[in-house]
N, C-alpha and C positions, 0 to 999 in steps of 0.2 A: 351356592354362596355359603361361606362359613358363618357359624354363629358369632364368632369374634368380629367378623366384618360387619354383620348386621347390627350388632350392639354398638360398634364404633360409629356407624352412620347414624344410629338413633341418638347417640350422645351429641354428635355434631349438629344434627337437625334440631334437636331440642334447644341447644345453645343459640343457634341462629334464629329460631323462632322467638326466643326470649329477647335477643338483641334487637331484632326487627320491631317487636312490640314496644320495647322500651325506648326506641330511638325517637319516636314521635314523627318520623318521616312518613310521608305518604308512599303508598306502593308505586304510584306514578313516579315520584322523585327517585325512589330506589331503583326502579326499572330503568329509568333514563340514565342514571349514573353508572349502573352495572351492566346494562345490556341484557339483563334477565327480564323476560316479558312479565307484564302485570298479571297475565293469566297464570303463568307458572308460579309467580309469587303467591297469588291468591289461593291456588290449589295447594301449594306447599303449606301455607299458614293454616289452611282448613284441614290439613292432614289427609288430603285426597290424592296427593301425588308426592313423589320424591323429586329432588333436584339432581341433575347430573353434576359430575365433577367440576366442569368449567363454571357452572352457575354457582356452586358452593364456593369455589375459589374466588370468583368475582365478588360475592357477598362478603367473604372474609376480608378481602383486601379493602373493600368499601368501608367496613366497620372497624378495621384495624385489628382484626382477630388473628392471632397466631396459633397455628396448630402444632402439636408435637409431631415428631417424625412418624409415629405410627398412624396418626390421623392423616398426615400428608400422603403417606403411602396408600391409605385406604381411598382417599379422594382420587389420587392418580389412577389407581386400579379401576375405580368406577368410571373415570373418564375414558380410559382405554377400552373398557368393557362396552361403553356406549359407542365408541368409534367402530369397534369390531362388529357390533350388532348392526349398525348402519351399513357397513361394508357388505355384510351378509345379505341385507335387504336389497342393496343395489345389485349384487350378483344374481339374486333370485329374479329380480325384475328384468335384468339383461337376458338371463336364460329364457324367461318367459317370452320376451320380445323376439328372440332368435328362433324360438319354437313355432312361431306363427306361420 
């Protein structure tokens, strides 16, 4: 992961944390409106975990945030990265089952 990518995600994450805190909405309400789980939101707000691209996008839409092209590309890359990781996990699991 490039330093530029990491810095970009830190900026987006910091902005989202601020917007979520300032909104006065409960995590339950945000989760219900965005489809992002309360657990994910809580861990994100406590800086214990990061969010995937789809979750970040859903939160940005919910709060009316617009990202510049660079940030959008970063989020899309993260989303694709997550999909590829899940695909690799599924392939590993399938290979393991075939090997039995």
